[in-house]
C-alpha positions in Angstrom: -3.0 -25.4 7.0 -2.1 -25.2 10.7 -2.1 -22.7 13.5 1.7 -23.0 13.7 2.2 -22.2 10.0 0.1 -19.0 10.4 2.0 -18.1 13.5 5.3 -18.3 11.5 3.7 -16.1 8.8 2.5 -13.6 11.4 6.0 -13.5 13.1 7.8 -12.8 9.8 5.2 -10.1 8.7 5.4 -8.4 12.1 9.0 -7.6 11.4 8.2 -5.0 8.8 6.4 -3.0 11.4 8.7 -3.5 14.3 11.9 -2.7 12.4 10.5 0.3 10.6 8.4 2.2 13.2 8.5 0.2 16.4 7.3 3.0 18.8 4.4 4.0 16.6 3.2 0.4 16.0 3.8 -0.5 19.6 1.5 2.3 20.6 -1.2 1.2 18.2 -1.1 -2.3 19.4 -1.3 -1.2 23.0 -4.4 0.9 22.3 -6.4 -1.4 20.0 -8.6 -2.7 22.8 -11.1 0.1 22.2 -12.7 1.2 18.9 -11.6 4.8 19.5 -8.9 6.0 21.9 -8.2 9.7 22.5 -4.7 10.9 23.4 -4.8 14.7 23.8 -5.9 16.1 20.4 -5.3 12.8 18.6 -7.8 10.0 18.2 -6.7 6.5 17.5 -9.4 4.8 15.5 -9.3 1.0 15.5 -12.9 -0.3 15.2 -14.4 -1.0 11.8 -17.5 1.0 12.3 -15.7 4.0 13.7 -13.2 3.8 10.9 -16.0 3.9 8.2 -17.7 6.7 10.1 -14.5 8.8 10.1 -14.0 8.4 6.3 -17.6 8.7 5.2 -19.3 11.1 7.7 -16.7 13.4 9.3 -15.5 16.4 7.3 -11.7 16.0 6.7 -9.1 18.7 6.1 -7.2 17.2 3.1 -4.3 19.7 3.3 -3.6 19.8 7.1 0.0 19.1 8.3 0.7 15.5 8.9 -1.9 14.2 6.5 -1.4 12.2 3.3 -2.6 15.2 1.4 -0.1 17.6 2.9 2.8 15.1 2.3 1.7 14.7 -1.3 1.3 18.4 -1.8 4.8 19.2 -0.4 6.4 16.4 -2.4 4.7 16.8 -5.7 3.5 20.5 -6.0 6.3 22.4 -4.4 9.3 20.8 -6.0 12.5 22.7 -6.7 11.9 22.8 -10.4 8.7 24.8 -10.0 6.0 25.1 -12.6 3.9 22.3 -11.2 0.2 22.8 -11.3 -2.9 20.9 -10.6 -4.1 18.8 -7.5 -2.6 15.6 -6.4 -6.0 13.9 -5.6 -5.1 13.5 -1.8 -5.2 17.2 -1.3 -8.3 18.0 -3.3 -11.9 18.8 -2.4 -15.2 19.0 -4.2 -15.5 18.8 -8.0 -11.8 18.6 -8.7 -11.4 15.6 -6.4 -14.4 13.9 -7.9 -13.3 14.5 -11.5 -9.8 13.2 -11.0 -11.2 10.2 -9.1 -13.6 9.4 -12.0 -10.7 9.6 -14.5 -8.7 7.1 -12.4 -11.6 4.8 -11.8 -12.3 4.8 -15.5 -8.7 3.8 -16.3 -8.7 1.2 -13.5 -12.1 -0.4 -14.1 -12.7 -3.9 -15.3 -11.8 -3.3 -18.9 -8.7 -1.2 -18.0 -7.4 -3.8 -15.6 -7.9 -6.6 -18.2 -5.8 -4.6 -20.7 -3.1 -4.2 -18.1 -3.1 -7.9 -17.4 -1.9 -8.5 -20.9 1.1 -6.4 -20.0 2.1 -8.0 -16.6 1.3 -11.7 -17.3 4.2 -12.1 -19.9 6.4 -10.2 -17.4 5.6 -12.7 -14.7 6.5 -15.6 -17.0 9.9 -14.0 -17.8 10.7 -13.0 -14.2 9.7 -16.3 -12.7 11.6 -18.5 -15.2 14.7 -18.9 -12.9 12.4 -21.0 -10.5 12.3 -23.6 -13.2 16.0 -24.0 -13.0 16.3 -24.1 -9.2 17.2 -20.5 -9.0 15.9 -17.7 -6.8 13.7 -14.7 -7.5 13.5 -11.4 -5.5 9.9 -10.6 -5.3 10.7 -7.0 -4.3 12.6 -6.4 -7.5 9.8 -8.1 -9.5 7.2 -5.9 -7.9 9.2 -2.8 -8.8 9.4 -3.7 -12.4 5.7 -4.7 -12.5 4.5 -1.6 -10.8 6.7 0.6 -12.9 5.5 -1.0 -16.1 1.9 -0.5 -15.1 2.4 3.1 -14.2 4.1 3.8 -17.6 1.2 2.1 -19.4 -1.4 4.0 -17.4 0.3 7.4 -18.1 1.4 6.6 -21.7 5.0 7.2 -20.7 8.0 5.8 -22.6 10.2 6.0 -19.5 12.1 3.0 -18.1 9.8 1.3 -15.7 12.5 0.5 -13.2 13.7 4.1 -13.2 10.1 5.3 -12.6 9.6 2.8 -9.8 12.9 3.8 -8.1 12.1 7.5 -8.4 8.5 7.0 -7.0 9.8 5.0 -4.1 12.4 7.7 -3.2 9.9 10.5 -3.6 7.5 8.8 -1.2 10.2 7.9 1.3 11.7 11.4 1.4 8.2 12.9 1.7 7.3 10.7 4.7 10.6 11.5 6.4 9.9 15.2 6.1 6.5 14.8 7.7 7.2 12.3 10.5 6.6 13.7 14.0 9.5 14.7 16.1 12.6 16.9 15.6 12.8 18.5 12.1 15.1 16.4 9.9 17.7 18.7 8.3 17.1 19.2 4.5 14.3 16.6 4.6 11.8 18.7 2.6 14.4 19.7 0.1 15.3 16.1 -0.5 11.7 15.3 -1.0 11.3 18.1 -3.5 14.4 16.8 -5.5 13.1 13.3 -5.5 9.7 14.5 -6.8 11.5 16.6 -9.5 13.3 13.5 -10.8 10.1 11.6 -11.0 8.3 14.3 -12.9 11.1 14.7 -15.4 11.0 10.9 -16.0 7.2 11.0 -16.6 7.3 14.0 -19.0 7.2 17.7 -19.3 3.5 18.3 -18.7 4.1 19.9 -15.2 0.9 18.2 -13.9 1.3 16.8 -10.4 -1.4 14.1 -10.7 0.6 11.6 -13.0 3.5 11.7 -10.4 1.0 11.1 -7.6 -0.4 8.0 -9.5 3.2 6.7 -9.8 3.9 7.3 -6.2 0.7 5.6 -5.0 0.8 2.6 -7.4 4.5 1.8 -7.0 4.7 2.1 -3.3 1.6 0.1 -2.5 2.5 -2.6 -5.0 6.1 -3.0 -3.7 4.8 -3.1 -0.1 1.9 -5.5 -0.8 3.0 -8.2 -3.2 6.2 -9.5 -1.4 4.5 -9.5 2.0 1.5 -11.3 0.7 3.7 -13.9 -1.0 5.7 -14.4 2.1 2.6 -15.0 4.1 1.3 -17.5 1.6 4.5 -19.4 1.6 5.0 -19.5 5.4 1.4 -20.5 6.0 1.3 -23.1 3.3 -1.6 -21.6 1.3 -0.4 -22.6 -2.1 -3.2 -25.1 -2.6 -5.7 -22.3 -2.3 -3.6 -20.2 -4.6 -3.7 -23.0 -7.2 -7.5 -23.1 -7.2 -8.9 -20.7 -9.7 -12.1 -20.2 -7.7 -10.4 -19.6 -4.4 -7.5 -17.5 -5.7 -9.3 -14.2 -5.9 -10.7 -14.7 -2.4 -7.2 -15.6 -1.1 -5.8 -12.4 -2.7 -8.4 -10.3 -0.9 -7.6 -12.1 2.4 -3.9 -11.6 2.0 -4.3 -8.0 1.2 -6.5 -7.6 4.3 -3.9 -9.1 6.7 -0.9 -7.4 5.2 -2.5 -4.0 4.8 0.0 -2.2 2.6 -1.2 1.2 4.0 -1.8 0.1 7.6 -2.3 3.7 8.9 -4.3 6.6 7.4 -3.4 9.9 9.0 -6.2 12.5 8.7 -7.4 15.8 10.4 -10.9 16.7 11.2 -12.1 19.8 9.4 -15.1 20.4 11.7 -16.6 19.2 14.9 -18.4 15.8 14.9 -18.1 12.4 16.4 -16.5 9.1 15.6 -17.5 5.9 17.4 -19.3 7.9 20.0 -16.2 10.0 20.8 -16.6 13.8 20.3 -14.3 15.2 17.7 -13.3 18.9 17.4 -12.1 20.6 14.2 -8.3 20.3 14.0 -8.2 17.0 15.9 -5.8 14.5 14.4 -7.1 11.0 13.5 -4.9 8.0 13.1 -7.2 5.5 11.2 -5.7 2.1 11.7 -6.8 0.2 8.6 -5.2 -3.1 9.6 -7.1 -3.2 12.9 -10.4 -2.1 11.2 -10.0 -5.0 8.8 -9.2 -7.5 11.6 -5.7 -8.2 10.4 -4.5 -8.7 14.0 -7.3 -11.1 14.8 -8.2 -13.3 11.8 -5.7 -15.2 9.7 -6.2 -15.2 5.9 -8.2 -18.2 4.7 -10.1 -18.3 1.4 -12.4 -21.0 2.8 -13.5 -18.8 5.7 -13.0 -15.2 4.4 -13.8 -12.1 6.3 -16.0 -10.9 3.5 -15.9 -7.8 1.2 -17.4 -5.5 3.9 -14.3 -6.1 6.1 -11.4 -7.0 3.8 -11.8 -3.9 1.5 -11.5 -1.6 4.5 -7.8 -1.6 3.9 -8.6 0.4 0.7 -10.5 3.0 2.6 -14.2 3.6 2.4 -16.8 5.8 0.6 -15.4 8.8 -1.3 -12.0 8.0 0.3 -11.8 4.5 -1.1 -8.7 3.7 -3.2 -9.5 3.8 -6.9 -6.7 1.2 -7.5 -8.3 -1.5 -5.4 -9.4 -3.7 -8.4 -5.9 -3.4 -9.9 -4.2 -4.4 -6.6 -6.5 -7.5 -6.2 -5.9 -8.6 -9.9 -2.2 -8.2 -9.7 -1.9 -10.2 -6.5 -4.2 -12.9 -7.8 -2.1 -13.3 -11.0 1.2 -13.3 -9.0 -0.2 -16.1 -6.7 -1.4 -18.0 -9.8 2.0 -17.8 -11.5 3.8 -18.9 -8.3 1.4 -21.7 -7.2 2.9 -24.4 -9.4 6.3 -23.9 -7.8 5.1 -23.9 -4.1 7.9 -21.4 -3.4 9.5 -21.0 0.0 11.2 -17.9 1.4 15.0 -18.0 1.4 15.9 -14.5 2.4 13.9 -11.5 3.9 15.3 -8.1 4.8 13.1 -5.2 6.0 13.3 -1.9 4.2 13.6 0.6 7.1 13.5 3.6 4.9 10.5 2.9 2.8 7.3 5.0 2.9 5.2 1.9 3.7 6.2 -1.1 5.8 7.7 -3.7 3.5 10.7 -5.8 2.5 13.9 -4.5 0.9 14.7 -8.1 -0.2 12.3 -11.1 -0.4 13.7 -14.0 -2.3 12.0 -17.3 -3.0 12.8 -20.5 -4.7 10.7 -23.5 -5.7 9.6 -25.7 -2.8 11.4 -28.8 -1.7 14.8 -26.9 -1.6 14.5 -25.8 2.0 13.7 -22.5 3.6 15.8 -20.0 5.2 15.6 -16.4 6.6 
């Protein structure tokens, strides 16, 4: 493993940021020299301790405009079909938030994830079979089918997994477009509502928003994370670590840390306080830069010299705002790496998805090593 190989992996991965939101990520890179930087009523939070403090000690307004909760509420509660009820987790407070989190954590605990593994492991064998014949596999398409299958299993839905994954991706992308800063995009909110309606109809007639939110979160993070992690592993020559059963889970954590599927968490302070020694007023906007807090810009992934759980899991949030699907994400990536390791795949084509809700690839194809690499 060389510095040059990691440099290639970092260059490729940087493309998903620079081709999707170049101005935003350029600003974040320019301000990361300080743990917290204030620009008017917005605080850019880069440091790990300040990041934890914002998520665990500062009261947050979960429904304020421009936050994940507001985007989720608009997309999944106010659809054109109407009749939707219940919270969407990201916009909830108090007992409702804790109860829904407990339900998800229960489904995604150790036993739940082991049950789901019995679903996706045969899928990986089937989808990776072309590599045995010298063919190529699109990891983005594989991630869509995998995530859609997991969502349908979690929700007890008989819907087509690919259709669910496509609808969840469109609902998230349309919602993000309707909440991005700048001039209001014509009919963006209506497009987001239509996409959410299609997703809810696929999942069933219950009218509850939470199942749709589970689908949106699971699909979009999986489709963003898995192909980027595999591309980094291939470019940096980490397949020997991926083939080692003891090192593989650590490598999965490291790759999730540096690729940071949700690199930025937009939040709004609900009351006065402080973050990283910087005063915060109620209503201030906070941009919590998960990838910087986890050291993704400083430390390359290495299972032999890992950052450690206290750092690598910051990409999943912290405290009561930690992602309940973290165990699932780590298990999925570890199994994907294990299934790919015998092939030592190389990337043959990579195209950025400029319209996705999270930075990621639209196409990421690989083939067994020794055939040459492109893209």
